[in-house]
N, C-alpha and C positions, 0 to 999 in steps of 0.2 A: 496177795489177791489184788487185782486191779480195782480201782475206785470207780464206782458206777457214775457215768456221766450225768451232771445235774442240768438237765434241759427241760424247760416247761413250755409247751405250746399254748399254754394259757397266759403267757406274758404278753398282753395286748399293747402295752406301751412300746415294746420292741416291734411287735408284728405290724403296727400301723404307724411307726415312726416316720415313714416317708410320705404320709398322707396329711394334707391340710384339712382343716375342718370342712371346707368346701368340697374336697375330694371324697372325704368320708361320707358326707351327705349324698353325693352322687352315687357312691357304692351302695348306700342304703337303698336308694331308689331302684338301682339295677337289680340287686338281689331280692328286693321285695317283689319285683316284677317276675323274676325267674322262679321265685318261691310259689307263684300262682301259675299252675300249668296252662290254664285256659288263657289268661292274659299273655303269657310268655309265647305260646303257640300263635295266638292271634297277631301279636306284635311283629314276630319274625315273619309271619305270612304276608302281612301288610307291607313290611320293608322289602321283601322279595318282589312282590307285586309292584311296588312303587318304582323299583329299579328297572323292571321289564317295561314299565310304561314311560320311563325316562322322566319320572317326577323329581323335583329338587329336594331329595331327602338325605343327601350325603352329609350335609352340615349337622343334621340332627343325629345321624348315626355316629359321626365322629365325636360328638359330645356325649354319647351314651354307650351303647354296647361295643361298638368298634373302638372307641377311645379307652375302654376299660380292658378289653381282651386283646388288643393289638397295639403294637408299638408305633405304627405309622403307616403311611402309604408307600414310602420310599426307604431305602437303606439309610440315607442321611437323617430322615425324621426319626427312624427307629433307633439309631445310635444315640439320639438324645434321651430316649426313654431308658436305654441300656446304661448310659452314664449316670442317670439318677439312681438306678438300682445299685450301681457300683459304689456310690457314696455310702451305702449301707452294707457293703461287703458281699452283695449278691451279684454273681456273674450272669452272663447272658448268652443265648444262642440265637443268631439271626435266622428266622424260619420263614422262608418264602411260602405263603400259605394260599396260593392260587391254584386253580385247577385248569391245566392247559387244554388245548383242543385235541391233543393226541395225534398230531401229525409231525413229520420230521422237522419242519420249521419251528414248531412249538417246542419240541424236545431240544433243539439247538439253542433256542432263546432261553429256556429254563436253565440249561447247563451254564450258559454264559452269565445269567444272573446269580446262580449259586456260586460260581467262581468268584464273582465280584464280592459276595458275602464273605468268602474265605479271605480274600485280599484284605478287605476292611477289618475283618476280625483279627488278623495277624498284626495289625498296627497297634492293638491295645493289649493290655494284660487282663482285661475283664470279659473278653469273648473267646474263650478257649476251644470252642467247638464250632464246626459247621454241621450241616445236616441235609440229607437228600432223601427223597422217595424215589425208588427205581422206576415207578410208573410215570414220573415226571420226565424221565430220560429216555423211555422207550415203550414200545407197544406191549401191553400185558397180554393181548391175544397170542402173540408169539411165545411169551413165557409159559402161558397155559398150555400151548401145544407141546412145548419141550417137556414140561412136567408130566404130561399125559403120555409121553413116549411117541408122539406123532412126528412124522417126517416133515421137515420144513422144505419149502421150495427155495429156489436160488435167491429170490428177492427177500424172503423172510430170513434166510441165513445172513445175508448182507446187513439187513436191518438189525438183526441181533448183534452182529459184530460192531455195529455203530454204537449200539447200546452199551456193550461191554466197554468200548473205547471211551464213552462219556463217563461211565463209572470210574474207570481208571484215571481219566483226566482230573477228576475231582479229588480222588483219593491221593494221587501223586502231588497235586497242588497243596493238600493239607499237610502231607509229609514234608514237602519242600519249604513250606511257610512256617513249619514248627507248631501247627495246631493239630486238633484231633477232629474226626468226622464221624458222624452217626449215620448208619443206614437204617431207615425206618422199616418196620414190619408192615406187611399187607395181607391180602387174603391167602388162605391156605393152598388154594388151587394153583398158585404160582410162586408161593413163598420158598419152596425148595430151590427154585432157580435163583431167587434173590439171596438165599443163604450161600449157594455155591459161588456166586459172584462176589459176595462180601468176603467169604473165606479166602478166595483167590487173592483179593486185595490185601487181606491180612498177612498172608504168606509172603507177599511182595513187600509190604510196607511196615509190618509190625515186628520186625526182627530186633531193632535196637531200642525202640520205645513203642508204646501202644498208641497207634494213630487211628485205626479203623475199628469201629464197634458195630456189632450186629444187635438187632432188637428181638426180644423173645416175648411173645404174648402168652402170659401164664394162664389165661383162661382156656388155652389148648391143653388138653390132657397129656400131650406128649412133649411139651416144651421143656420140662425139667430134664427129661432124658436126653433131648436134643442139646441142651446146654452142657450136660455132663459129657456127651460124645464129642462135642465141639472142643472142649477143653483137653480131652485125651488126644484128639488129632493134632491140636495146636502144640501140645507138649511133645508129641512124637516127631512133628515136623520142625520144631524149634522156633515157633513164633509165639507172640503174646496174644491172648484171647481178650478182646474187648466185648463186654456184654451190657445191654441195657434191658433189664426186665421191666415189663409193663403188665398191667392186669389185662388190657386188651381193648379193642375198638370196633370190632366187626361181628359181634355175637349174633345179632338177629339175622344178618345177611348169611352167616356161615350156617346157621341151623336150617334156614329156609332152603338153601342150595343142597345141603346133605339129604334133606327129606325129599326134595323134588327129584334129585338124581339117584337116590337110593343107596348112598354110601354111609359109612359109619360117621355119626355126628362127631366132629373134632373137638367139640366144646366140653369143658368140665361139667359134671352133673349139677353142681351148685356153687354158690360164691365161696362157701367154706373151703372147698377143694381148690379153688383158685387162690385164696388167701394162704392156704397151707403150702402150695407149690411156690407161690411168690416168696414167702419168707424162707422157704427151704433153698430157693435159688440164690437169694442174697447171702445166705449162710454158706452155701457151697462156694460161691464166688470169693468170699473173704477167706475161706479156709484153704483155697486151692489156687491162689495166685492169679485169679481172673481180675482184670481191670473192670471196674463196675461203675455204671451210672444207674443209680437207684431212682427210677422215675415213678413217683407215687404221690398221691395226696392223702395217703393213709398214715395217720400219726403212729400207730402201733408199729408198722413196718419200719418207719423212719427211726423211732426210738430203739428198736431192736438192733438196727444197723449200727447206731452209735455205741451200743453195748458190745456188739461183735467186734468192732474196730478196736475197742479198748481192750477186750480180752486177748485179741490177736496182735496187739502192739502196733496197730496202724495209726500213725499220726493223723489228726483231723485234717491237716494241710497236705497230706500225701496225695499225689495224683492217682493213686490206686482207686480212690473212691470219690465220686461226686453224687450229691443228691440233686434231684431235678423235679420242678413243678412247672406248671403252665403260668404264664404271665396273667395276672388278674385273678388268680386263684391260690388259695392255701398260703397266704402270706404269713400266717401264724407259724407255719412250718418253715418256710424259706428263711424268713428274717431272723427267727430264733436260732435256727441252725447256724446261719452265717454269723450271728452275734456271738455264738459259742466257738467260733473259729473253724467251722467245717466248710468244705467246698460245696457251694450251692450254685446251680445254674438254672435260670428261668428260660424256657422256650419262649421267645418273643416273636409272635407272628407279625408279618407285614404284607402289604400289597394293596392295590387300589380297592377302595371300600366295596365297590359293586362286585369285585372279583373275589373278595374274601367272605362274601355272604355264606357260601357253603360251610366255611370253617365256623362262622358265627352261629349258624344254624345247628351244627354239631355241638358247640359249646353250650348253647341253650338246652339242647336235649340231654346232654351229659349232666348238667347241673340239676336237671329235674329228675334224671333216672338214677344217678348214683345215690345210693341210699343216704338221704339226708344231706347231700352236698350243699344245695343252695340254702337249706335250712340252717345248716352249720355256719356257712359263710354269713348269712343274714344275722344270726344270733351274735356272732363275734363282732360284727359292725355295730349292732345295737349296744352291746356291752361296752365297747370302746367309746361310743358317743356318751354314754352315761358316765363312764369313768372320767372322761375329760370335763364334763359338766361339773361333776362333784369335786374335781381337783382344783377348780378355779376359785 
């Protein structure tokens, strides 16, 4: 009988080992703010307004929200943050978190920037993944038409081929550079097209090792079945399936559109159903040879995965499994897993402060909407401050 892994996400000394007392105090203030919905919404609203009015607030943002949830404004700045994580065994993913203008020039610029993140990542052993959103590389309107079965005109066909070319360029670069790359999930009304593009890349580049990973939003009631079908196809065609299950990020938008347009709501009936399918997805992945990135801030799912790995004889350092959290969140999970010898990667967002505001707005909303997320983070920080005080 395998020995159950001994990991505690309550080990705050490990969780906050990388934080100085001053950094811990800053975290206290940030999560105290996020813990108050009214103040959080007001603060983010004022920051967005200040940027629109070109007021000098960049310095304040870099010392507060931006500084906590983002690695820097440039690749070079962000790598410094990644190096600090690496000192504690936590790996990183450089994540360009700006929203482009949606034109061809913007798509080319985004592709070039992501390509640079891949090149820089390949120079280290602590940045094993790249990442891209397909909507950063091409027009989602065209993908929506394709999924709806509508015929494209000549210009749209050419634009879609350019999109496919950009996806291929990034996946090929990851393959040739010896790293991995994640294709992010997006809205259901064009996700099938993203899936098809991603599986096309897997068939091309995942024959000898797992390079390309697709993302599955488990708050969709069909995602578990989609994952199982994808593995069956991969096995049949002879390539490795890379999967990153997440709980999901577009629930309100999805429900509103389904109601407005009169089609079946694609979202799970409740959180319990999402949790059930998430845990079933990681179990299926472990037991069926899927290469897994377990992206979650959920302690129970993370512990379950360590136990599944143990039962199925997967070494903590095997590249079959990575755990993943966002930079600035759930350090108690990330640092304790890394300390126990598991592969852990943090998504480390970067970009000019004013252009990362949409990302920061989502993080603030997520911390206040995820059941108790900001409260949990706030309580952990308070407990660590108390622990340090009493140990002196």
